[in-house]
C-alpha positions as CSV (number, residue, x, y, z in Angstrom):
1,M,-90.9,-175.3,-197.5
2,T,-89.3,-177.5,-200.2
3,D,-86.2,-179.6,-199.5
4,T,-84.5,-178.0,-202.7
5,F,-84.8,-174.5,-201.4
6,N,-82.6,-173.3,-198.5
7,A,-84.6,-170.5,-197.1
8,K,-82.2,-169.5,-194.3
9,A,-79.5,-169.3,-196.8
10,F,-81.4,-167.0,-199.0
11,L,-82.8,-164.5,-196.4
12,R,-79.4,-163.9,-195.1
13,T,-78.7,-162.2,-198.6
14,V,-81.9,-160.1,-199.2
15,T,-81.8,-156.6,-199.0
16,S,-84.3,-154.4,-196.9
17,S,-84.9,-152.1,-199.5
18,P,-88.2,-152.0,-201.7
19,G,-88.6,-154.4,-204.3
20,V,-90.4,-157.2,-205.7
21,Y,-89.9,-160.8,-205.6
22,R,-90.9,-163.7,-208.0
23,M,-91.6,-167.0,-206.5
24,Y,-90.7,-169.9,-208.5
25,D,-91.9,-174.1,-208.5
26,K,-89.4,-177.1,-209.4
27,S,-90.2,-176.8,-212.8
28,H,-89.1,-173.0,-212.6
29,T,-92.7,-171.5,-213.3
30,V,-93.3,-168.5,-211.7
31,I,-96.2,-169.0,-208.9
32,Y,-96.4,-165.8,-207.3
33,V,-95.2,-162.4,-207.8
34,G,-95.4,-159.7,-204.9
35,K,-93.9,-156.4,-203.9
36,A,-92.7,-155.0,-200.8
37,K,-91.5,-151.9,-198.9
38,D,-89.0,-154.0,-197.2
39,L,-87.8,-157.4,-199.1
40,K,-85.8,-159.1,-196.0
41,K,-88.8,-158.7,-193.5
42,R,-91.9,-159.4,-196.1
43,L,-89.9,-162.8,-197.2
44,T,-88.5,-164.0,-193.8
45,S,-92.8,-163.8,-193.0
46,Y,-93.3,-166.6,-195.3
47,F,-90.7,-169.1,-193.7
48,R,-91.8,-168.9,-190.1
49,S,-93.0,-172.2,-188.4
50,N,-96.3,-170.9,-187.7
51,I,-98.3,-169.8,-190.7
52,P,-102.2,-169.2,-190.0
53,N,-102.8,-168.4,-193.9
54,V,-103.7,-171.9,-195.5
55,K,-102.9,-170.4,-199.4
56,T,-99.3,-169.2,-197.8
57,Q,-98.7,-172.7,-196.6
58,A,-99.5,-173.9,-200.0
59,L,-97.8,-171.4,-201.7
60,V,-94.8,-171.9,-199.8
61,S,-94.9,-175.5,-200.0
62,H,-94.1,-175.2,-203.6
63,I,-91.1,-172.8,-203.9
64,A,-88.1,-173.9,-205.1
65,D,-86.6,-170.6,-205.9
66,I,-86.9,-166.7,-205.2
67,D,-85.7,-164.0,-207.5
68,V,-85.7,-160.4,-205.9
69,T,-85.4,-157.1,-208.0
70,V,-84.9,-153.7,-205.9
71,T,-86.8,-150.5,-206.8
72,H,-86.3,-146.9,-205.6
73,S,-89.6,-146.6,-204.1
74,E,-92.5,-148.6,-203.0
75,T,-94.3,-146.9,-206.0
76,D,-91.9,-148.1,-208.1
77,A,-92.1,-151.8,-206.9
78,L,-96.1,-151.6,-207.4
79,I,-95.9,-150.7,-211.2
80,L,-93.5,-153.5,-211.7
81,E,-95.6,-156.1,-209.7
82,N,-98.3,-155.4,-211.9
83,D,-96.0,-155.5,-214.9
84,Y,-94.5,-159.1,-213.8
85,I,-98.0,-160.5,-213.1
86,K,-99.4,-159.6,-216.8
87,Q,-96.4,-161.0,-218.1
88,Y,-96.1,-164.4,-215.7
89,M,-100.0,-164.9,-214.7
90,P,-98.8,-166.8,-211.1
91,K,-101.5,-169.1,-210.0
92,Y,-101.3,-167.5,-206.6
93,N,-102.0,-164.4,-207.7
94,V,-105.4,-162.8,-208.3
95,L,-105.7,-162.3,-211.7
96,L,-108.1,-160.0,-213.8
97,R,-108.6,-161.5,-217.3
98,D,-109.6,-158.0,-219.0
99,D,-108.3,-159.2,-222.6
100,K,-110.8,-157.7,-224.4
101,S,-110.1,-154.7,-226.4
102,Y,-112.9,-151.8,-225.9
103,P,-115.1,-150.6,-228.5
104,Y,-114.9,-147.4,-229.9
105,I,-117.0,-145.0,-232.3
106,L,-114.5,-144.1,-235.4
107,L,-115.1,-140.8,-237.3
108,S,-112.6,-141.2,-239.9
109,G,-110.1,-138.9,-241.7
110,H,-111.8,-139.3,-245.0
111,K,-112.5,-136.7,-247.6
112,H,-116.1,-137.4,-246.5
113,P,-115.9,-138.9,-243.2
114,R,-117.6,-142.0,-241.9
115,L,-118.9,-142.8,-238.7
116,A,-117.8,-146.6,-237.7
117,Y,-117.7,-149.5,-235.0
118,H,-114.3,-149.8,-234.2
119,R,-112.4,-152.6,-231.6
120,G,-108.6,-153.0,-231.3
121,V,-105.5,-151.3,-232.4
122,K,-106.2,-147.7,-234.0
123,R,-104.5,-148.3,-237.3
124,E,-106.9,-146.0,-239.3
125,K,-106.7,-142.0,-239.3
126,G,-109.0,-140.2,-237.9
127,Q,-110.9,-139.2,-234.1
128,Y,-111.8,-142.2,-232.1
129,F,-114.0,-141.5,-229.1
130,G,-114.7,-143.6,-226.5
131,P,-114.1,-146.1,-225.2
132,Y,-117.7,-148.0,-224.6
133,P,-118.1,-150.4,-222.0
134,N,-119.4,-152.7,-224.5
135,G,-120.2,-153.3,-228.3
136,G,-124.1,-152.5,-227.8
137,A,-123.1,-149.5,-226.2
138,V,-121.6,-148.3,-229.6
139,R,-124.2,-149.6,-232.3
140,E,-126.8,-147.7,-229.8
141,S,-125.1,-144.5,-230.1
142,L,-124.5,-145.0,-233.8
143,H,-128.2,-145.5,-234.2
144,L,-128.6,-142.2,-232.2
145,L,-126.0,-140.1,-234.4
146,Q,-127.6,-141.8,-237.7
147,K,-131.0,-140.0,-236.4
148,I,-129.5,-136.4,-235.6
149,F,-126.7,-136.2,-238.3
150,P,-126.9,-137.3,-242.0
151,I,-123.2,-138.7,-242.4
152,R,-122.7,-141.7,-243.7
153,Q,-121.9,-145.1,-241.9
154,C,-121.2,-147.2,-244.9
155,E,-117.9,-149.0,-245.9
156,D,-115.4,-147.5,-248.2
157,I,-115.9,-150.3,-250.7
158,Y,-120.0,-149.5,-250.6
159,Y,-119.5,-145.7,-250.6
160,K,-117.0,-145.8,-253.9
161,A,-119.4,-148.2,-255.9
162,R,-122.4,-145.8,-255.8
163,S,-123.7,-144.7,-258.9
164,R,-127.1,-143.5,-257.0
165,P,-128.7,-142.7,-253.6
166,C,-128.9,-145.8,-251.2
167,L,-132.1,-146.4,-248.9
168,Q,-130.6,-144.4,-246.1
169,Y,-130.8,-141.1,-248.1
170,Q,-134.2,-141.7,-248.9
171,I,-135.1,-142.3,-245.2
172,G,-133.4,-138.8,-244.3
173,R,-130.5,-140.8,-242.6
174,C,-127.3,-140.0,-245.0
175,S,-126.7,-136.8,-247.3
176,A,-125.5,-139.0,-249.9
177,P,-121.9,-137.2,-250.5
178,C,-121.4,-140.5,-253.0
179,V,-123.1,-139.1,-255.4
180,G,-122.9,-135.3,-254.7
181,K,-126.2,-134.4,-253.1
182,V,-124.7,-132.5,-250.3
183,S,-121.9,-130.0,-250.5
184,D,-118.9,-130.6,-249.2
185,E,-118.7,-127.5,-246.9
186,D,-122.0,-128.5,-245.7
187,Y,-120.9,-132.1,-245.1
188,A,-118.0,-130.8,-243.0
189,A,-120.2,-129.0,-241.0
190,Q,-122.6,-131.7,-239.8
191,V,-118.8,-133.8,-239.2
192,K,-117.8,-131.1,-237.2
193,L,-121.2,-130.9,-235.0
194,A,-121.3,-135.1,-234.5
195,S,-117.6,-134.5,-233.6
196,L,-119.0,-132.0,-230.8
197,F,-122.0,-133.8,-229.4
198,L,-119.2,-137.1,-229.3
199,K,-117.1,-134.8,-227.3
200,G,-120.1,-134.3,-224.8
201,K,-120.8,-131.0,-225.9
202,D,-124.7,-130.9,-226.6
203,Q,-125.2,-127.6,-225.5
204,Q,-122.8,-126.2,-228.2
205,V,-123.9,-128.2,-231.0
206,M,-127.9,-127.1,-229.7
207,G,-127.0,-123.6,-230.0
208,E,-124.9,-123.9,-233.3
209,L,-127.9,-126.0,-234.9
210,V,-130.5,-123.1,-233.6
211,S,-128.1,-120.2,-235.0
212,Q,-128.1,-122.1,-238.4
213,M,-131.7,-122.6,-238.5
214,D,-132.4,-119.0,-237.8
215,L,-130.2,-118.1,-240.6
216,A,-131.7,-120.2,-242.9
217,S,-135.3,-118.8,-241.7
218,Q,-133.8,-115.1,-242.5
219,A,-132.7,-116.2,-246.0
220,L,-136.0,-117.6,-246.9
221,E,-134.5,-121.2,-247.2
222,F,-137.4,-122.7,-245.3
223,E,-136.8,-126.3,-246.4
224,K,-133.2,-125.8,-245.0
225,A,-134.3,-124.4,-241.9
226,A,-136.9,-127.4,-241.5
227,L,-133.9,-129.7,-241.6
228,Y,-132.3,-127.8,-238.7
229,R,-135.5,-127.8,-237.1
230,D,-135.7,-131.4,-237.2
231,Q,-132.5,-132.1,-236.0
232,V,-132.9,-129.5,-232.6
233,S,-136.2,-131.9,-231.8
234,A,-134.0,-135.3,-232.4
235,L,-131.2,-133.8,-230.5
236,R,-133.1,-132.1,-227.5
237,R,-135.1,-135.9,-227.6
238,V,-131.9,-137.8,-227.2
239,T,-130.2,-135.2,-224.6
240,Q,-133.4,-135.6,-222.3
241,Q,-133.1,-139.6,-222.5
242,Q,-129.7,-139.6,-221.7
243,E,-130.0,-137.0,-219.0
244,V,-129.3,-138.7,-215.2
245,S,-128.1,-135.9,-213.2
246,N,-127.5,-132.2,-213.2
247,Q,-124.2,-132.2,-212.4
248,S,-121.1,-132.4,-214.2
249,G,-118.3,-134.8,-213.7
250,D,-116.0,-137.8,-215.1
251,M,-115.9,-140.8,-213.0
252,D,-115.5,-144.5,-212.6
253,V,-117.8,-145.6,-209.8
254,I,-116.7,-149.1,-208.5
255,G,-119.1,-151.5,-206.6
256,V,-117.3,-154.8,-204.7
257,H,-118.7,-157.9,-203.3
258,F,-116.8,-160.8,-202.5
259,A,-118.4,-164.2,-201.0
260,S,-118.1,-168.1,-201.4
261,G,-114.9,-167.4,-203.5
262,I,-116.2,-165.3,-206.1
263,A,-115.6,-161.6,-206.6
264,C,-117.6,-159.0,-208.8
265,F,-116.2,-155.9,-209.5
266,H,-119.2,-153.7,-211.2
267,L,-118.0,-150.4,-212.7
268,L,-120.1,-147.4,-213.5
269,F,-118.7,-145.4,-216.2
270,V,-119.7,-141.5,-215.4
271,R,-118.5,-139.0,-218.0
272,N,-120.1,-135.6,-218.2
273,G,-122.5,-136.4,-215.3
274,K,-124.2,-139.4,-217.0
275,I,-124.1,-142.9,-216.7
276,F,-122.1,-143.8,-219.9
277,G,-122.6,-147.5,-219.2
278,S,-121.4,-150.1,-217.1
279,R,-119.1,-153.4,-217.0
280,S,-118.8,-156.3,-214.5
281,Y,-115.6,-158.0,-214.0
282,Y,-114.7,-161.5,-212.4
283,P,-111.3,-162.1,-211.6
284,D,-109.8,-165.2,-211.0
285,I,-109.0,-165.5,-207.3
286,P,-106.9,-168.2,-205.7
287,A,-108.2,-169.9,-202.3
288,Q,-107.9,-168.3,-198.9
289,T,-107.2,-165.0,-200.6
290,S,-108.3,-161.6,-198.6
291,L,-110.6,-159.0,-199.6
292,G,-107.9,-156.4,-199.2
293,E,-105.3,-158.3,-201.6
294,I,-108.4,-159.0,-204.3
295,L,-108.9,-155.1,-204.1
296,R,-105.2,-153.9,-204.6
297,A,-105.1,-156.4,-207.4
298,F,-107.9,-155.1,-209.1
299,M,-107.1,-151.7,-209.0
300,L,-103.4,-152.0,-210.3
301,Q,-104.1,-154.8,-213.0
302,F,-107.2,-152.5,-214.3
303,Y,-105.9,-149.3,-214.5
304,L,-102.3,-150.1,-215.3
305,N,-103.5,-151.7,-218.5
306,T,-102.6,-149.2,-221.0
307,E,-103.1,-152.1,-224.0
308,S,-107.3,-151.5,-223.2
309,Q,-107.0,-147.7,-224.7
310,R,-109.3,-146.5,-221.9
311,T,-109.5,-142.8,-221.5
312,L,-109.5,-142.7,-217.4
313,P,-111.4,-140.0,-215.2
314,T,-109.5,-138.3,-212.5
315,E,-111.5,-139.3,-209.9
316,I,-112.6,-143.3,-209.0
317,I,-114.9,-143.9,-206.6
318,L,-114.8,-147.0,-204.7
319,S,-117.1,-149.0,-202.3
320,Q,-114.5,-150.6,-200.2
321,S,-111.3,-149.1,-198.5
322,F,-107.9,-151.4,-198.3
323,E,-104.7,-150.8,-196.6
324,E,-102.6,-149.6,-199.6
325,I,-105.1,-147.3,-201.0
326,A,-102.6,-144.4,-201.5
327,E,-99.9,-146.8,-202.7
328,C,-102.1,-147.5,-205.6
329,E,-103.2,-144.1,-206.1
330,A,-99.6,-142.8,-206.7
331,A,-98.8,-145.6,-208.5
332,I,-101.5,-145.3,-211.3
333,S,-100.9,-141.4,-211.3
334,Q,-97.0,-141.7,-211.9
335,A,-97.8,-144.5,-214.7
336,L,-100.2,-142.5,-216.5
337,S,-99.0,-139.1,-215.9
338,K,-102.2,-138.1,-214.5
339,K,-103.5,-137.1,-211.3
340,I,-105.8,-139.7,-210.1
341,S,-107.9,-139.6,-206.8
342,I,-109.3,-142.7,-205.5
343,K,-112.2,-141.6,-203.0
344,T,-114.1,-144.1,-200.6
345,N,-116.4,-142.1,-198.5
346,V,-118.7,-140.0,-200.6
347,R,-122.0,-138.5,-200.0
348,S,-125.1,-137.2,-201.8
349,E,-125.1,-138.0,-205.6
350,R,-121.6,-139.8,-205.6
351,A,-123.0,-142.1,-202.8
352,S,-126.4,-142.8,-205.1
353,F,-124.1,-144.2,-207.9
354,L,-121.9,-146.0,-205.4
355,R,-125.4,-147.8,-204.2
356,I,-126.5,-148.5,-207.7
357,A,-122.8,-150.1,-208.5
358,D,-123.0,-151.9,-205.2
359,T,-126.1,-153.2,-205.6
360,N,-125.3,-154.8,-208.8
361,A,-122.4,-156.0,-207.8
362,T,-124.1,-158.0,-204.8
363,N,-126.6,-159.5,-207.6
364,A,-124.1,-160.7,-210.0
365,V,-122.3,-162.6,-207.4
366,T,-125.6,-164.1,-206.0
367,S,-126.5,-165.1,-209.5
368,R,-123.6,-166.5,-210.1
369,L,-123.7,-168.5,-207.0
370,S,-126.8,-170.0,-207.6
371,H,-126.1,-170.5,-211.2
372,K,-122.7,-172.6,-210.2
373,N,-124.7,-174.7,-207.5
374,T,-127.8,-175.5,-210.2
375,V,-124.8,-176.5,-212.7
376,E,-123.0,-178.6,-210.0
377,Q,-126.1,-180.4,-209.1
378,R,-126.9,-181.4,-212.7
379,F,-123.4,-182.6,-213.5
380,V,-124.0,-185.0,-210.4
381,L,-127.5,-186.1,-211.3
382,L,-125.8,-187.2,-215.2
383,E,-123.5,-188.8,-213.1
384,E,-125.9,-190.9,-211.8
385,A,-128.3,-191.4,-214.8
386,I,-125.5,-192.8,-216.8
387,E,-123.8,-194.6,-214.2
388,Y,-120.4,-193.0,-214.9
389,G,-117.4,-193.9,-212.8
390,G,-115.9,-190.5,-211.4
391,L,-116.1,-186.7,-211.9
392,I,-117.3,-185.2,-215.4
393,Q,-115.0,-182.5,-215.5
394,R,-115.7,-181.5,-219.0
395,M,-118.0,-182.6,-221.8
396,E,-118.4,-181.6,-225.6
397,C,-121.0,-181.5,-228.1
398,F,-120.8,-181.5,-231.8
399,D,-123.3,-180.3,-234.3
400,I,-123.3,-179.7,-238.2
401,S,-125.2,-176.7,-239.8
402,H,-126.0,-175.9,-243.7
403,T,-128.6,-174.9,-245.8
404,M,-128.9,-177.5,-248.7
405,G,-125.0,-178.6,-248.4
406,E,-124.1,-174.8,-248.7
407,S,-121.7,-173.4,-246.3
408,T,-121.4,-176.1,-244.1
409,V,-119.8,-175.5,-240.6
410,A,-119.5,-178.0,-237.8
411,S,-119.5,-176.5,-233.9
412,C,-117.6,-177.8,-230.9
413,V,-119.2,-176.2,-227.5
414,V,-117.6,-177.3,-224.1
415,F,-119.3,-177.4,-220.7
416,N,-117.4,-177.5,-217.2
417,R,-118.5,-178.1,-213.8
418,E,-119.1,-174.2,-213.6
419,G,-121.3,-174.5,-217.2
420,P,-120.3,-173.2,-220.9
421,S,-116.5,-172.7,-221.1
422,K,-116.8,-170.0,-224.6
423,S,-113.1,-169.6,-224.6
424,D,-112.7,-173.2,-225.7
425,Y,-115.6,-173.2,-228.1
426,R,-114.3,-174.0,-231.8
427,R,-116.0,-173.9,-235.1
428,Y,-114.8,-175.7,-238.3
429,N,-115.5,-174.9,-241.7
430,I,-116.1,-178.0,-243.7
431,N,-114.9,-178.6,-247.4
432,G,-113.9,-181.2,-249.9
433,I,-117.1,-183.3,-249.1
434,T,-120.0,-183.8,-251.1
435,P,-122.9,-181.0,-250.6
436,G,-125.4,-182.1,-247.5
437,D,-122.9,-185.2,-246.6
438,D,-123.4,-185.0,-242.8
439,Y,-121.5,-188.2,-242.1
440,A,-118.8,-187.0,-243.6
441,A,-118.7,-183.4,-242.5
442,M,-119.1,-185.0,-238.6
443,K,-116.2,-186.9,-239.5
444,Q,-113.9,-184.2,-240.8
445,A,-114.7,-182.0,-238.0
446,L,-114.0,-184.9,-235.4
447,S,-110.8,-185.9,-237.1
448,R,-109.6,-182.0,-237.0
449,R,-110.4,-181.6,-233.1
450,F,-108.4,-185.2,-231.9
451,D,-105.9,-184.6,-234.5
452,K,-102.5,-184.8,-233.1
453,L,-103.1,-186.1,-229.5
454,T,-101.0,-185.7,-226.5
455,S,-101.2,-187.2,-222.7
456,S,-101.5,-183.4,-221.7
457,A,-104.0,-182.1,-224.6
458,K,-107.7,-181.3,-222.8
459,V,-109.7,-184.4,-223.7
460,P,-113.7,-184.6,-222.8
461,D,-114.9,-187.0,-220.5
462,I,-118.3,-186.9,-222.3
463,L,-118.6,-186.2,-226.0
464,F,-122.2,-185.9,-227.3
465,I,-123.1,-186.0,-231.0
466,D,-125.9,-184.4,-231.9
467,G,-127.8,-186.9,-234.3
468,G,-128.8,-190.5,-234.9
469,I,-127.2,-193.9,-234.9
470,G,-125.3,-192.8,-238.4
471,Q,-123.6,-189.8,-237.2
472,L,-122.9,-191.6,-233.8
473,R,-121.0,-194.4,-235.6
474,I,-119.0,-192.3,-237.6
475,A,-117.8,-190.4,-234.6
476,Q,-117.1,-193.5,-232.6
477,E,-114.9,-194.9,-235.5
478,V,-112.9,-191.4,-235.3
479,V,-112.7,-191.7,-231.7
480,D,-111.4,-195.4,-231.7
481,Q,-108.6,-194.4,-234.3
482,K,-107.5,-191.2,-232.7
483,F,-107.5,-192.5,-229.3
484,A,-105.9,-195.7,-230.0
485,H,-102.7,-194.7,-228.3
486,L,-103.9,-193.3,-225.0
487,A,-105.3,-195.1,-222.1
488,H,-108.6,-192.4,-221.7
489,A,-111.1,-192.2,-224.4
490,P,-114.4,-189.9,-224.1
491,L,-117.6,-191.8,-223.7
492,L,-119.7,-191.2,-226.9
493,I,-123.3,-190.1,-226.2
494,G,-125.5,-189.4,-229.1
495,V,-129.0,-187.1,-228.8
496,A,-131.4,-188.0,-231.2
497,K,-134.6,-186.0,-231.5
498,G,-137.7,-187.0,-229.9
499,E,-141.0,-187.4,-232.0
500,G,-141.8,-183.8,-233.4
501,R,-138.6,-182.6,-232.4
502,K,-140.0,-181.7,-228.8
503,P,-137.9,-181.1,-226.2
504,G,-137.9,-183.8,-223.8
505,L,-138.6,-186.8,-226.2
506,E,-134.8,-186.8,-226.6
507,T,-133.4,-190.5,-227.0
508,L,-129.8,-190.8,-225.9
509,I,-127.4,-193.7,-227.2
510,Y,-124.3,-195.1,-226.1
511,G,-121.3,-195.2,-228.6
512,E,-120.2,-198.4,-228.3
513,S,-123.0,-200.6,-227.1
514,E,-125.5,-198.6,-229.0
515,I,-127.7,-199.1,-226.5
516,A,-130.6,-196.5,-226.2
517,F,-132.2,-194.8,-223.3
518,N,-134.3,-192.3,-222.1
519,L,-134.0,-189.6,-219.2
520,A,-137.4,-188.1,-217.7
521,A,-138.5,-184.7,-219.3
522,D,-138.0,-183.2,-216.0
523,S,-134.9,-184.6,-215.4
524,P,-132.2,-181.7,-214.2
525,A,-129.5,-184.5,-216.0
526,L,-131.6,-184.3,-219.3
527,H,-131.7,-180.5,-219.0
528,L,-128.0,-180.4,-219.0
529,V,-127.9,-182.6,-222.0
530,Q,-130.3,-180.2,-223.9
531,H,-128.5,-177.4,-222.9
532,I,-125.4,-178.5,-224.2
533,R,-126.9,-179.5,-227.4
534,D,-129.1,-176.3,-228.1
535,E,-125.7,-174.3,-227.3
536,S,-123.9,-176.4,-230.1
537,H,-126.8,-175.9,-232.7
538,R,-126.8,-172.2,-231.7
539,F,-122.9,-172.0,-232.1
540,A,-123.1,-174.2,-235.4
541,I,-126.1,-172.0,-237.2
542,T,-124.4,-169.0,-236.2
543,G,-121.6,-169.3,-237.9
544,H,-123.3,-170.9,-240.9
545,R,-125.1,-167.6,-241.2
546,N,-122.2,-165.7,-241.3
547,K,-120.1,-167.9,-243.7
548,R,-123.3,-168.0,-246.0
549,Q,-124.0,-164.6,-245.8
550,K,-120.7,-163.5,-246.6
551,T,-120.5,-166.1,-249.4
552,R,-123.6,-164.6,-251.0
553,N,-122.2,-160.9,-250.2
554,T,-119.2,-161.6,-252.5
555,S,-119.4,-160.4,-256.3
556,T,-117.8,-163.4,-258.5
557,L,-116.1,-160.7,-260.3
558,E,-114.2,-160.3,-257.0
559,S,-112.2,-163.5,-257.3
560,I,-111.2,-162.8,-261.0
561,S,-107.6,-161.4,-261.2
562,G,-107.3,-158.0,-262.6
563,V,-110.6,-157.0,-261.8
564,G,-110.9,-154.6,-259.0
565,P,-113.6,-151.8,-257.6
566,K,-113.1,-149.7,-260.6
567,R,-113.9,-152.5,-263.3
568,R,-116.2,-154.1,-261.4
569,K,-118.2,-151.4,-261.0
570,A,-117.9,-150.4,-265.0
571,L,-119.1,-154.1,-265.8
572,L,-121.8,-153.8,-263.7
573,Q,-123.4,-150.4,-264.6
574,Y,-122.6,-150.9,-268.4
575,L,-124.0,-154.2,-268.8
576,G,-126.7,-153.6,-266.2
577,G,-126.1,-156.5,-263.5
578,I,-124.2,-159.5,-262.6
579,Q,-126.7,-162.0,-264.7
580,E,-125.9,-159.6,-267.9
581,V,-122.1,-159.7,-267.4
582,K,-122.3,-163.6,-266.9
583,G,-124.2,-164.1,-270.3
584,A,-122.0,-161.3,-272.3
585,S,-119.6,-162.6,-275.2
586,V,-116.0,-161.6,-275.1
587,A,-116.8,-159.0,-277.9
588,E,-119.5,-157.1,-275.9
589,L,-117.4,-157.5,-272.6
590,A,-114.6,-155.7,-274.6
591,K,-116.7,-152.8,-275.0
592,V,-117.0,-151.8,-271.4
593,P,-114.5,-148.7,-271.0
594,G,-111.5,-149.9,-269.3
595,I,-111.7,-153.6,-270.4
596,S,-109.1,-154.8,-273.1
597,I,-109.6,-157.6,-275.3
598,E,-107.4,-159.8,-273.3
599,M,-109.3,-158.9,-270.1
600,A,-112.8,-159.3,-271.7
601,Q,-111.4,-163.3,-272.2
602,T,-110.0,-163.5,-268.8
603,I,-113.3,-162.6,-267.4
604,H,-115.2,-164.6,-269.5
605,D,-113.4,-167.5,-268.9
606,A,-113.6,-167.2,-265.4
607,L,-117.5,-166.7,-265.3
608,R,-117.7,-170.0,-267.4
609,G,-115.2,-171.8,-265.1
């Protein structure tokens, strides 16, 4: 206990009611949030003379103040505790960083609705189906839907600009409502069937399609009947592939494994008796935390996270039990206004699902521990190879990517002693330089990275530059300038490609002395350097390609003030293409319907710079 906190005086005034307590350090930062059925009894236990738990000893040594909030019941206390943990993110609590929103399939509310991938806030009108465990599951589902139901999946801008059917219509994956190739009634019927399919009503959809096929046959509309027949066949193939069990039921099945400070919660999302998808979670766990505390924290933070927009089942199957499971069940049910049942002892098919989840959780932890040990070993060997005086905690690597000077992008990737730290990755769009000037691009990226440095900023111990002596000298100039007022500057190392760009032949160059050296091709230290170099290259080229594609997909007409989708479509249709528009005179442009002589002059001038 710290000298600034009088525990005895504080405990004399604490109530014995249920509630939540917040513990603060000297800087008045919340370091722990807890709940108690009896606040006085729980808080007194922290200040006994013999505390066996190492984590509790460390926590108590930092306490400078405690706040309590009384609640009407223990269930209310659980809910409030979860809210406080999300708000303060205390360092001594188990934290589930599930900040990614879940992906959905959107069936829009247009006259001709479209099926689309959606993630984030539900702003657009329409029906949302999901959530899906990951983006890949959504894209796979959209691909299957395209084979079964000829509903458009194109963006609205593309849909409005069509004057003739696109390739999707030609291969039978869209009915081309944009150009009237299908009646509104027939299109609406397909939309209804797709909606039923996404709700899991496969048999109802199958029955409806078979009925429509029979009606078309009786009316001697054999081409139409053949289309329905093909839909039935495609739907039957898909449902056979997706079928996992013969029973219906919605549940979340959670396998848990905890070892060497790493915990994995592997969730199977089972909907209508089928495994809908899976996802693994790795909460941040303070040292010396018990499995029971981890389980309770995960269940509350995961299922009380209303921002994730998840549709929850009524049944949760958990591979491990813990003391407060009944209280958690009551808190989740109360917060969601829905009866939730948490089970740990299950048989038959549920036990089979649970074994799958447990196996995946165990494998995930084993794999993480193996990777962690390998990365740690490589860091140690790199420290020895470059004779670094201390521990390397953070490394960064910069790379430049462009195509003949077009759409230049710089990447900055970050590694720590656990491997890639992807949340710290950054890309820099390079502007205002001579196209193709890699030196200027590197200088701009590094200047922006280390601009406005403070003593508390995240600074790398080693800064790798993907390039030769030229890029390295530019980087050293920037570092010398930006770190002139700080005591510690990163060690710069250039990574020059070897003969024939073959891996293992790289030459490493120190920044200040410009001394070159090589590491053995089979050296784990070199493998670590290659890993961060390759990751920076991948991250840079991905950003460059996205930027280049966006630039090439953007019409030069879009940047002209006053030219919207209708005028752009009229110009391209009337004159025959963008090259013809660029070559047209003011008089020719003015002949296009909807283009005045003043607008024609504006377009003419804009296209000629």
